[in-house]
PyMOL commands that place a pseudoatom at each C-alpha (Angstrom):
pseudoatom trace, name=CA, resn=MET, resi=1, chain=A, elem=C, hetatm=0, pos=[74.454, -57.185, -8.096]
pseudoatom trace, name=CA, resn=LEU, resi=2, chain=A, elem=C, hetatm=0, pos=[76.305, -54.365, -6.701]
pseudoatom trace, name=CA, resn=PHE, resi=3, chain=A, elem=C, hetatm=0, pos=[73.581, -52.120, -8.867]
pseudoatom trace, name=CA, resn=ALA, resi=4, chain=A, elem=C, hetatm=0, pos=[70.782, -53.890, -7.574]
pseudoatom trace, name=CA, resn=LEU, resi=5, chain=A, elem=C, hetatm=0, pos=[72.160, -53.482, -4.189]
pseudoatom trace, name=CA, resn=ALA, resi=6, chain=A, elem=C, hetatm=0, pos=[72.683, -49.418, -4.609]
pseudoatom trace, name=CA, resn=VAL, resi=7, chain=A, elem=C, hetatm=0, pos=[69.343, -49.422, -5.659]
pseudoatom trace, name=CA, resn=CYS, resi=8, chain=A, elem=C, hetatm=0, pos=[67.955, -51.165, -2.598]
pseudoatom trace, name=CA, resn=MET, resi=9, chain=A, elem=C, hetatm=0, pos=[69.949, -48.784, -0.369]
pseudoatom trace, name=CA, resn=ILE, resi=10, chain=A, elem=C, hetatm=0, pos=[68.589, -45.544, -1.851]
pseudoatom trace, name=CA, resn=ASN, resi=11, chain=A, elem=C, hetatm=0, pos=[64.929, -46.483, -2.123]
pseudoatom trace, name=CA, resn=VAL, resi=12, chain=A, elem=C, hetatm=0, pos=[64.330, -47.707, 1.543]
pseudoatom trace, name=CA, resn=PRO, resi=13, chain=A, elem=C, hetatm=0, pos=[60.309, -47.672, 1.814]
pseudoatom trace, name=CA, resn=ALA, resi=14, chain=A, elem=C, hetatm=0, pos=[58.904, -46.096, 4.840]
pseudoatom trace, name=CA, resn=PRO, resi=15, chain=A, elem=C, hetatm=0, pos=[57.194, -48.254, 7.318]
pseudoatom trace, name=CA, resn=SER, resi=16, chain=A, elem=C, hetatm=0, pos=[53.692, -49.231, 6.201]
pseudoatom trace, name=CA, resn=THR, resi=17, chain=A, elem=C, hetatm=0, pos=[51.285, -46.996, 7.634]
pseudoatom trace, name=CA, resn=ASN, resi=18, chain=A, elem=C, hetatm=0, pos=[47.069, -47.070, 6.797]
pseudoatom trace, name=CA, resn=ALA, resi=19, chain=A, elem=C, hetatm=0, pos=[46.451, -45.681, 3.234]
pseudoatom trace, name=CA, resn=GLU, resi=20, chain=A, elem=C, hetatm=0, pos=[43.978, -43.630, 4.942]
pseudoatom trace, name=CA, resn=GLU, resi=21, chain=A, elem=C, hetatm=0, pos=[45.941, -41.589, 7.327]
pseudoatom trace, name=CA, resn=THR, resi=22, chain=A, elem=C, hetatm=0, pos=[48.473, -40.409, 4.745]
pseudoatom trace, name=CA, resn=SER, resi=23, chain=A, elem=C, hetatm=0, pos=[47.784, -38.025, 1.644]
pseudoatom trace, name=CA, resn=GLU, resi=24, chain=A, elem=C, hetatm=0, pos=[50.523, -40.400, -0.477]
pseudoatom trace, name=CA, resn=PRO, resi=25, chain=A, elem=C, hetatm=0, pos=[48.886, -42.674, -2.825]
pseudoatom trace, name=CA, resn=PRO, resi=26, chain=A, elem=C, hetatm=0, pos=[49.536, -46.306, -2.094]
pseudoatom trace, name=CA, resn=GLY, resi=27, chain=A, elem=C, hetatm=0, pos=[52.889, -47.522, -3.035]
pseudoatom trace, name=CA, resn=SER, resi=28, chain=A, elem=C, hetatm=0, pos=[54.592, -44.665, -2.716]
pseudoatom trace, name=CA, resn=VAL, resi=29, chain=A, elem=C, hetatm=0, pos=[57.845, -44.555, -0.936]
pseudoatom trace, name=CA, resn=ARG, resi=30, chain=A, elem=C, hetatm=0, pos=[59.921, -41.956, 1.814]
pseudoatom trace, name=CA, resn=PHE, resi=31, chain=A, elem=C, hetatm=0, pos=[63.398, -42.254, 1.583]
pseudoatom trace, name=CA, resn=GLU, resi=32, chain=A, elem=C, hetatm=0, pos=[64.443, -42.257, 5.555]
pseudoatom trace, name=CA, resn=GLY, resi=33, chain=A, elem=C, hetatm=0, pos=[67.962, -41.301, 5.053]
pseudoatom trace, name=CA, resn=TYR, resi=34, chain=A, elem=C, hetatm=0, pos=[71.625, -42.262, 5.294]
pseudoatom trace, name=CA, resn=PRO, resi=35, chain=A, elem=C, hetatm=0, pos=[73.143, -43.255, 8.617]
pseudoatom trace, name=CA, resn=ASP, resi=36, chain=A, elem=C, hetatm=0, pos=[74.479, -39.813, 10.360]
pseudoatom trace, name=CA, resn=ALA, resi=37, chain=A, elem=C, hetatm=0, pos=[73.133, -37.560, 7.667]
pseudoatom trace, name=CA, resn=PRO, resi=38, chain=A, elem=C, hetatm=0, pos=[71.671, -34.323, 8.700]
pseudoatom trace, name=CA, resn=ALA, resi=39, chain=A, elem=C, hetatm=0, pos=[67.691, -33.456, 7.823]
pseudoatom trace, name=CA, resn=VAL, resi=40, chain=A, elem=C, hetatm=0, pos=[67.400, -31.881, 4.663]
pseudoatom trace, name=CA, resn=THR, resi=41, chain=A, elem=C, hetatm=0, pos=[63.941, -30.130, 3.423]
pseudoatom trace, name=CA, resn=VAL, resi=42, chain=A, elem=C, hetatm=0, pos=[63.678, -30.071, -0.181]
pseudoatom trace, name=CA, resn=VAL, resi=43, chain=A, elem=C, hetatm=0, pos=[62.172, -26.635, -1.815]
pseudoatom trace, name=CA, resn=SER, resi=44, chain=A, elem=C, hetatm=0, pos=[59.083, -27.835, -3.720]
pseudoatom trace, name=CA, resn=ARG, resi=45, chain=A, elem=C, hetatm=0, pos=[58.916, -27.346, -7.079]
pseudoatom trace, name=CA, resn=LYS, resi=46, chain=A, elem=C, hetatm=0, pos=[55.738, -28.516, -8.553]
pseudoatom trace, name=CA, resn=LYS, resi=47, chain=A, elem=C, hetatm=0, pos=[54.292, -24.995, -8.439]
pseudoatom trace, name=CA, resn=ASP, resi=48, chain=A, elem=C, hetatm=0, pos=[56.752, -23.971, -11.299]
pseudoatom trace, name=CA, resn=LEU, resi=49, chain=A, elem=C, hetatm=0, pos=[56.249, -26.516, -13.444]
pseudoatom trace, name=CA, resn=PHE, resi=50, chain=A, elem=C, hetatm=0, pos=[54.676, -25.868, -16.740]
pseudoatom trace, name=CA, resn=PHE, resi=51, chain=A, elem=C, hetatm=0, pos=[52.969, -28.718, -17.211]
pseudoatom trace, name=CA, resn=TYR, resi=52, chain=A, elem=C, hetatm=0, pos=[52.063, -29.846, -14.168]
pseudoatom trace, name=CA, resn=PRO, resi=53, chain=A, elem=C, hetatm=0, pos=[49.695, -31.794, -13.533]
pseudoatom trace, name=CA, resn=CYS, resi=54, chain=A, elem=C, hetatm=0, pos=[50.992, -34.405, -16.210]
pseudoatom trace, name=CA, resn=SER, resi=55, chain=A, elem=C, hetatm=0, pos=[47.148, -35.637, -15.700]
pseudoatom trace, name=CA, resn=GLN, resi=56, chain=A, elem=C, hetatm=0, pos=[46.117, -32.386, -17.427]
pseudoatom trace, name=CA, resn=CYS, resi=57, chain=A, elem=C, hetatm=0, pos=[47.187, -33.990, -20.937]
pseudoatom trace, name=CA, resn=HIS, resi=58, chain=A, elem=C, hetatm=0, pos=[47.803, -37.750, -19.697]
pseudoatom trace, name=CA, resn=GLY, resi=59, chain=A, elem=C, hetatm=0, pos=[45.006, -38.215, -17.684]
pseudoatom trace, name=CA, resn=ASN, resi=60, chain=A, elem=C, hetatm=0, pos=[43.039, -39.531, -20.957]
pseudoatom trace, name=CA, resn=MET, resi=61, chain=A, elem=C, hetatm=0, pos=[45.721, -41.110, -22.813]
pseudoatom trace, name=CA, resn=GLU, resi=62, chain=A, elem=C, hetatm=0, pos=[47.169, -44.636, -22.979]
pseudoatom trace, name=CA, resn=PRO, resi=63, chain=A, elem=C, hetatm=0, pos=[50.644, -44.896, -22.098]
pseudoatom trace, name=CA, resn=ASP, resi=64, chain=A, elem=C, hetatm=0, pos=[52.766, -45.957, -24.660]
pseudoatom trace, name=CA, resn=PRO, resi=65, chain=A, elem=C, hetatm=0, pos=[55.650, -48.180, -23.518]
pseudoatom trace, name=CA, resn=ARG, resi=66, chain=A, elem=C, hetatm=0, pos=[57.619, -48.096, -27.081]
pseudoatom trace, name=CA, resn=ILE, resi=67, chain=A, elem=C, hetatm=0, pos=[60.918, -46.308, -27.081]
pseudoatom trace, name=CA, resn=ARG, resi=68, chain=A, elem=C, hetatm=0, pos=[60.288, -44.162, -30.129]
pseudoatom trace, name=CA, resn=SER, resi=69, chain=A, elem=C, hetatm=0, pos=[61.612, -40.567, -30.925]
pseudoatom trace, name=CA, resn=LEU, resi=70, chain=A, elem=C, hetatm=0, pos=[59.467, -37.750, -29.345]
pseudoatom trace, name=CA, resn=ASN, resi=71, chain=A, elem=C, hetatm=0, pos=[57.380, -35.355, -30.836]
pseudoatom trace, name=CA, resn=VAL, resi=72, chain=A, elem=C, hetatm=0, pos=[55.612, -33.799, -28.160]
pseudoatom trace, name=CA, resn=MET, resi=73, chain=A, elem=C, hetatm=0, pos=[55.689, -29.814, -26.742]
pseudoatom trace, name=CA, resn=HIS, resi=74, chain=A, elem=C, hetatm=0, pos=[57.831, -30.134, -23.458]
pseudoatom trace, name=CA, resn=VAL, resi=75, chain=A, elem=C, hetatm=0, pos=[60.039, -33.107, -24.707]
pseudoatom trace, name=CA, resn=SER, resi=76, chain=A, elem=C, hetatm=0, pos=[61.999, -32.525, -28.106]
pseudoatom trace, name=CA, resn=GLU, resi=77, chain=A, elem=C, hetatm=0, pos=[64.581, -35.220, -27.310]
pseudoatom trace, name=CA, resn=LEU, resi=78, chain=A, elem=C, hetatm=0, pos=[65.386, -37.641, -24.114]
pseudoatom trace, name=CA, resn=GLU, resi=79, chain=A, elem=C, hetatm=0, pos=[69.174, -36.903, -23.633]
pseudoatom trace, name=CA, resn=HIS, resi=80, chain=A, elem=C, hetatm=0, pos=[69.780, -38.762, -20.663]
pseudoatom trace, name=CA, resn=GLY, resi=81, chain=A, elem=C, hetatm=0, pos=[70.924, -42.269, -20.167]
pseudoatom trace, name=CA, resn=ARG, resi=82, chain=A, elem=C, hetatm=0, pos=[72.318, -42.692, -23.488]
pseudoatom trace, name=CA, resn=GLY, resi=83, chain=A, elem=C, hetatm=0, pos=[69.711, -44.624, -24.762]
pseudoatom trace, name=CA, resn=ARG, resi=84, chain=A, elem=C, hetatm=0, pos=[69.389, -46.921, -21.962]
pseudoatom trace, name=CA, resn=ILE, resi=85, chain=A, elem=C, hetatm=0, pos=[66.140, -45.326, -20.404]
pseudoatom trace, name=CA, resn=TRP, resi=86, chain=A, elem=C, hetatm=0, pos=[62.852, -43.715, -21.679]
pseudoatom trace, name=CA, resn=CYS, resi=87, chain=A, elem=C, hetatm=0, pos=[60.107, -41.840, -20.211]
pseudoatom trace, name=CA, resn=LEU, resi=88, chain=A, elem=C, hetatm=0, pos=[58.259, -44.505, -18.052]
pseudoatom trace, name=CA, resn=SER, resi=89, chain=A, elem=C, hetatm=0, pos=[61.933, -45.552, -16.401]
pseudoatom trace, name=CA, resn=CYS, resi=90, chain=A, elem=C, hetatm=0, pos=[61.351, -41.965, -14.081]
pseudoatom trace, name=CA, resn=HIS, resi=91, chain=A, elem=C, hetatm=0, pos=[57.352, -41.222, -15.076]
pseudoatom trace, name=CA, resn=ASP, resi=92, chain=A, elem=C, hetatm=0, pos=[54.943, -43.747, -13.347]
pseudoatom trace, name=CA, resn=THR, resi=93, chain=A, elem=C, hetatm=0, pos=[52.612, -45.139, -15.718]
pseudoatom trace, name=CA, resn=GLU, resi=94, chain=A, elem=C, hetatm=0, pos=[49.288, -45.335, -13.862]
pseudoatom trace, name=CA, resn=GLU, resi=95, chain=A, elem=C, hetatm=0, pos=[49.130, -42.077, -11.550]
pseudoatom trace, name=CA, resn=ARG, resi=96, chain=A, elem=C, hetatm=0, pos=[50.761, -39.661, -14.168]
pseudoatom trace, name=CA, resn=ASP, resi=97, chain=A, elem=C, hetatm=0, pos=[51.565, -37.179, -11.595]
pseudoatom trace, name=CA, resn=TYR, resi=98, chain=A, elem=C, hetatm=0, pos=[54.115, -39.056, -9.734]
pseudoatom trace, name=CA, resn=LEU, resi=99, chain=A, elem=C, hetatm=0, pos=[57.329, -40.230, -10.690]
pseudoatom trace, name=CA, resn=ARG, resi=100, chain=A, elem=C, hetatm=0, pos=[58.601, -43.762, -9.795]
pseudoatom trace, name=CA, resn=THR, resi=101, chain=A, elem=C, hetatm=0, pos=[62.227, -45.614, -8.931]
pseudoatom trace, name=CA, resn=LEU, resi=102, chain=A, elem=C, hetatm=0, pos=[63.841, -48.430, -10.543]
pseudoatom trace, name=CA, resn=LEU, resi=103, chain=A, elem=C, hetatm=0, pos=[62.009, -50.682, -8.178]
pseudoatom trace, name=CA, resn=GLY, resi=104, chain=A, elem=C, hetatm=0, pos=[58.596, -49.287, -9.462]
pseudoatom trace, name=CA, resn=GLU, resi=105, chain=A, elem=C, hetatm=0, pos=[57.707, -47.345, -6.299]
pseudoatom trace, name=CA, resn=ARG, resi=106, chain=A, elem=C, hetatm=0, pos=[55.730, -43.967, -6.368]
pseudoatom trace, name=CA, resn=VAL, resi=107, chain=A, elem=C, hetatm=0, pos=[57.265, -40.791, -6.035]
pseudoatom trace, name=CA, resn=ASP, resi=108, chain=A, elem=C, hetatm=0, pos=[56.170, -37.046, -5.591]
pseudoatom trace, name=CA, resn=PHE, resi=109, chain=A, elem=C, hetatm=0, pos=[57.698, -34.678, -8.115]
pseudoatom trace, name=CA, resn=ASP, resi=110, chain=A, elem=C, hetatm=0, pos=[59.181, -32.704, -5.072]
pseudoatom trace, name=CA, resn=ASP, resi=111, chain=A, elem=C, hetatm=0, pos=[61.114, -35.996, -4.529]
pseudoatom trace, name=CA, resn=ALA, resi=112, chain=A, elem=C, hetatm=0, pos=[62.757, -36.549, -7.600]
pseudoatom trace, name=CA, resn=ASN, resi=113, chain=A, elem=C, hetatm=0, pos=[66.121, -36.898, -5.739]
pseudoatom trace, name=CA, resn=LEU, resi=114, chain=A, elem=C, hetatm=0, pos=[64.875, -40.242, -5.211]
pseudoatom trace, name=CA, resn=VAL, resi=115, chain=A, elem=C, hetatm=0, pos=[64.393, -41.218, -8.739]
pseudoatom trace, name=CA, resn=CYS, resi=116, chain=A, elem=C, hetatm=0, pos=[67.625, -39.546, -9.616]
pseudoatom trace, name=CA, resn=GLY, resi=117, chain=A, elem=C, hetatm=0, pos=[69.455, -41.435, -6.760]
pseudoatom trace, name=CA, resn=GLY, resi=118, chain=A, elem=C, hetatm=0, pos=[68.532, -44.713, -8.377]
pseudoatom trace, name=CA, resn=CYS, resi=119, chain=A, elem=C, hetatm=0, pos=[71.358, -44.599, -10.938]
pseudoatom trace, name=CA, resn=HIS, resi=120, chain=A, elem=C, hetatm=0, pos=[73.498, -41.620, -9.456]
pseudoatom trace, name=CA, resn=SER, resi=121, chain=A, elem=C, hetatm=0, pos=[73.657, -42.839, -5.930]
pseudoatom trace, name=CA, resn=ASN, resi=122, chain=A, elem=C, hetatm=0, pos=[77.063, -41.331, -5.376]
pseudoatom trace, name=CA, resn=ARG, resi=123, chain=A, elem=C, hetatm=0, pos=[75.880, -38.004, -6.529]
pseudoatom trace, name=CA, resn=HIS, resi=124, chain=A, elem=C, hetatm=0, pos=[72.963, -38.215, -4.200]
pseudoatom trace, name=CA, resn=LYS, resi=125, chain=A, elem=C, hetatm=0, pos=[74.593, -39.116, -1.193]
pseudoatom trace, name=CA, resn=ASP, resi=126, chain=A, elem=C, hetatm=0, pos=[76.938, -36.113, -1.594]
pseudoatom trace, name=CA, resn=TRP, resi=127, chain=A, elem=C, hetatm=0, pos=[73.627, -33.904, -1.708]
pseudoatom trace, name=CA, resn=THR, resi=128, chain=A, elem=C, hetatm=0, pos=[72.628, -35.624, 1.056]
pseudoatom trace, name=CA, resn=PHE, resi=129, chain=A, elem=C, hetatm=0, pos=[75.399, -34.521, 2.942]
pseudoatom trace, name=CA, resn=GLY, resi=130, chain=A, elem=C, hetatm=0, pos=[75.649, -30.904, 1.459]
pseudoatom trace, name=CA, resn=VAL, resi=131, chain=A, elem=C, hetatm=0, pos=[78.487, -31.700, -0.969]
pseudoatom trace, name=CA, resn=HIS, resi=132, chain=A, elem=C, hetatm=0, pos=[76.549, -31.302, -4.182]
pseudoatom trace, name=CA, resn=GLY, resi=133, chain=A, elem=C, hetatm=0, pos=[73.648, -29.083, -5.169]
pseudoatom trace, name=CA, resn=LYS, resi=134, chain=A, elem=C, hetatm=0, pos=[72.323, -25.815, -3.682]
pseudoatom trace, name=CA, resn=ARG, resi=135, chain=A, elem=C, hetatm=0, pos=[71.846, -24.777, -0.729]
pseudoatom trace, name=CA, resn=VAL, resi=136, chain=A, elem=C, hetatm=0, pos=[69.106, -22.214, 0.321]
pseudoatom trace, name=CA, resn=ARG, resi=137, chain=A, elem=C, hetatm=0, pos=[69.348, -19.124, 2.778]
pseudoatom trace, name=CA, resn=ASN, resi=138, chain=A, elem=C, hetatm=0, pos=[72.255, -20.560, 5.230]
pseudoatom trace, name=CA, resn=TRP, resi=139, chain=A, elem=C, hetatm=0, pos=[75.138, -22.641, 5.810]
pseudoatom trace, name=CA, resn=GLN, resi=140, chain=A, elem=C, hetatm=0, pos=[73.840, -23.301, 9.373]
pseudoatom trace, name=CA, resn=GLY, resi=141, chain=A, elem=C, hetatm=0, pos=[70.705, -24.609, 11.018]
pseudoatom trace, name=CA, resn=GLU, resi=142, chain=A, elem=C, hetatm=0, pos=[68.011, -26.012, 9.301]
pseudoatom trace, name=CA, resn=ARG, resi=143, chain=A, elem=C, hetatm=0, pos=[69.034, -27.425, 5.707]
pseudoatom trace, name=CA, resn=THR, resi=144, chain=A, elem=C, hetatm=0, pos=[66.895, -26.533, 2.656]
pseudoatom trace, name=CA, resn=GLN, resi=145, chain=A, elem=C, hetatm=0, pos=[68.079, -27.669, -0.500]
pseudoatom trace, name=CA, resn=TYR, resi=146, chain=A, elem=C, hetatm=0, pos=[67.404, -27.258, -4.153]
pseudoatom trace, name=CA, resn=ASP, resi=147, chain=A, elem=C, hetatm=0, pos=[66.328, -30.832, -5.732]
pseudoatom trace, name=CA, resn=CYS, resi=148, chain=A, elem=C, hetatm=0, pos=[68.016, -32.200, -8.840]
pseudoatom trace, name=CA, resn=ALA, resi=149, chain=A, elem=C, hetatm=0, pos=[65.687, -30.962, -11.172]
pseudoatom trace, name=CA, resn=HIS, resi=150, chain=A, elem=C, hetatm=0, pos=[66.495, -27.473, -10.061]
pseudoatom trace, name=CA, resn=CYS, resi=151, chain=A, elem=C, hetatm=0, pos=[69.431, -27.079, -11.655]
pseudoatom trace, name=CA, resn=HIS, resi=152, chain=A, elem=C, hetatm=0, pos=[69.543, -30.255, -13.964]
pseudoatom trace, name=CA, resn=ASP, resi=153, chain=A, elem=C, hetatm=0, pos=[67.136, -30.868, -16.650]
pseudoatom trace, name=CA, resn=PRO, resi=154, chain=A, elem=C, hetatm=0, pos=[65.967, -34.471, -16.077]
pseudoatom trace, name=CA, resn=HIS, resi=155, chain=A, elem=C, hetatm=0, pos=[65.514, -34.903, -20.134]
pseudoatom trace, name=CA, resn=SER, resi=156, chain=A, elem=C, hetatm=0, pos=[68.661, -33.431, -20.797]
pseudoatom trace, name=CA, resn=PRO, resi=157, chain=A, elem=C, hetatm=0, pos=[70.858, -33.211, -17.580]
pseudoatom trace, name=CA, resn=ALA, resi=158, chain=A, elem=C, hetatm=0, pos=[74.425, -32.324, -18.621]
pseudoatom trace, name=CA, resn=ILE, resi=159, chain=A, elem=C, hetatm=0, pos=[75.268, -28.563, -17.624]
pseudoatom trace, name=CA, resn=GLU, resi=160, chain=A, elem=C, hetatm=0, pos=[76.487, -26.712, -20.406]
pseudoatom trace, name=CA, resn=PRO, resi=161, chain=A, elem=C, hetatm=0, pos=[79.995, -25.364, -19.811]
pseudoatom trace, name=CA, resn=ARG, resi=162, chain=A, elem=C, hetatm=0, pos=[79.854, -21.302, -19.042]
pseudoatom trace, name=CA, resn=ALA, resi=163, chain=A, elem=C, hetatm=0, pos=[81.897, -18.370, -19.707]
pseudoatom trace, name=CA, resn=PRO, resi=164, chain=A, elem=C, hetatm=0, pos=[83.883, -17.307, -16.394]
pseudoatom trace, name=CA, resn=MET, resi=165, chain=A, elem=C, hetatm=0, pos=[82.783, -13.691, -15.318]
pseudoatom trace, name=CA, resn=ALA, resi=166, chain=A, elem=C, hetatm=0, pos=[85.046, -10.789, -16.115]
pseudoatom trace, name=CA, resn=SER, resi=167, chain=A, elem=C, hetatm=0, pos=[87.599, -10.042, -13.579]
pseudoatom trace, name=CA, resn=PRO, resi=168, chain=A, elem=C, hetatm=0, pos=[86.396, -7.056, -11.515]
pseudoatom trace, name=CA, resn=PRO, resi=169, chain=A, elem=C, hetatm=0, pos=[87.663, -3.736, -12.016]
pseudoatom trace, name=CA, resn=VAL, resi=170, chain=A, elem=C, hetatm=0, pos=[90.673, -1.835, -10.701]
pseudoatom trace, name=CA, resn=ARG, resi=171, chain=A, elem=C, hetatm=0, pos=[90.491, 1.113, -8.705]
pseudoatom trace, name=CA, resn=ALA, resi=172, chain=A, elem=C, hetatm=0, pos=[90.843, 4.553, -10.163]
pseudoatom trace, name=CA, resn=GLY, resi=173, chain=A, elem=C, hetatm=0, pos=[94.858, 5.144, -9.740]
pseudoatom trace, name=CA, resn=PHE, resi=174, chain=A, elem=C, hetatm=0, pos=[95.622, 1.713, -9.560]
pseudoatom trace, name=CA, resn=GLU, resi=175, chain=A, elem=C, hetatm=0, pos=[97.367, -0.466, -12.254]
pseudoatom trace, name=CA, resn=PRO, resi=176, chain=A, elem=C, hetatm=0, pos=[96.090, -3.885, -13.226]
pseudoatom trace, name=CA, resn=PRO, resi=177, chain=A, elem=C, hetatm=0, pos=[98.507, -6.404, -11.793]
pseudoatom trace, name=CA, resn=ARG, resi=178, chain=A, elem=C, hetatm=0, pos=[100.570, -8.038, -14.662]
pseudoatom trace, name=CA, resn=ARG, resi=179, chain=A, elem=C, hetatm=0, pos=[100.270, -11.700, -15.369]
pseudoatom trace, name=CA, resn=ARG, resi=180, chain=A, elem=C, hetatm=0, pos=[103.666, -13.605, -15.577]
pseudoatom trace, name=CA, resn=THR, resi=181, chain=A, elem=C, hetatm=0, pos=[103.800, -16.170, -18.159]
pseudoatom trace, name=CA, resn=ALA, resi=182, chain=A, elem=C, hetatm=0, pos=[106.399, -18.818, -18.472]
pseudoatom trace, name=CA, resn=GLY, resi=183, chain=A, elem=C, hetatm=0, pos=[108.805, -18.366, -21.327]
pseudoatom trace, name=CA, resn=THR, resi=184, chain=A, elem=C, hetatm=0, pos=[108.276, -14.568, -21.686]
pseudoatom trace, name=CA, resn=GLU, resi=185, chain=A, elem=C, hetatm=0, pos=[111.613, -12.719, -22.530]
pseudoatom trace, name=CA, resn=ALA, resi=186, chain=A, elem=C, hetatm=0, pos=[111.889, -11.333, -18.956]
pseudoatom trace, name=CA, resn=ASP, resi=187, chain=A, elem=C, hetatm=0, pos=[111.832, -14.863, -17.465]
pseudoatom trace, name=CA, resn=GLN, resi=188, chain=A, elem=C, hetatm=0, pos=[114.419, -16.266, -20.114]
pseudoatom trace, name=CA, resn=GLU, resi=189, chain=A, elem=C, hetatm=0, pos=[117.064, -13.365, -19.442]
pseudoatom trace, name=CA, resn=SER, resi=190, chain=A, elem=C, hetatm=0, pos=[116.354, -13.894, -15.624]
pseudoatom trace, name=CA, resn=ALA, resi=191, chain=A, elem=C, hetatm=0, pos=[117.668, -17.235, -16.141]
pseudoatom trace, name=CA, resn=LYS, resi=192, chain=A, elem=C, hetatm=0, pos=[120.534, -16.677, -18.654]
pseudoatom trace, name=CA, resn=GLU, resi=193, chain=A, elem=C, hetatm=0, pos=[121.484, -13.964, -15.716]
pseudoatom trace, name=CA, resn=ALA, resi=194, chain=A, elem=C, hetatm=0, pos=[121.662, -16.467, -12.516]
pseudoatom trace, name=CA, resn=GLN, resi=195, chain=A, elem=C, hetatm=0, pos=[123.849, -18.434, -14.732]
for i in range(1, 195): cmd.bond("trace and resi %d" % i, "trace and resi %d" % (i + 1))
show_as sticks, trace
zoom trace
């Protein structure tokens, strides 16, 4: 019950408008935000998606809701949700160029954070308030941020560990500082002298 309440809190539909006045398809959702959250503009990524619009290929294909192994060009394996979700958990069945929330509400690809927030509500709130994610250009003034899918592949969202960068070079004529490690001979001798 708490999960359903969290999903409902994240997926707040916009006030009803005349469908002819908006460019969004009927049934789409617009997140109204968290109380006291600063306004944020999300960087569009549709222009960077190689296989978008999805309707290029899927427009003439009947959706296959069966959960199965994938043998397609753009997704080799779905490593998300530990087997509890399927393509159509996030992708809209009828309007192939849109995503969908867990409540079945249609969402634009540039608002993918609304879909992610359905399961990852704590991270979504952190992202909204600027604690998680990456901000573009400045730390003050208008907030422009990257969406979840800019950093996390939605089909395999875990970020692989990276090796730390090498330490910066030391200027000519200076010695790099020596690192002390616990248990060295010098530490042991100092401890004996102190007794």
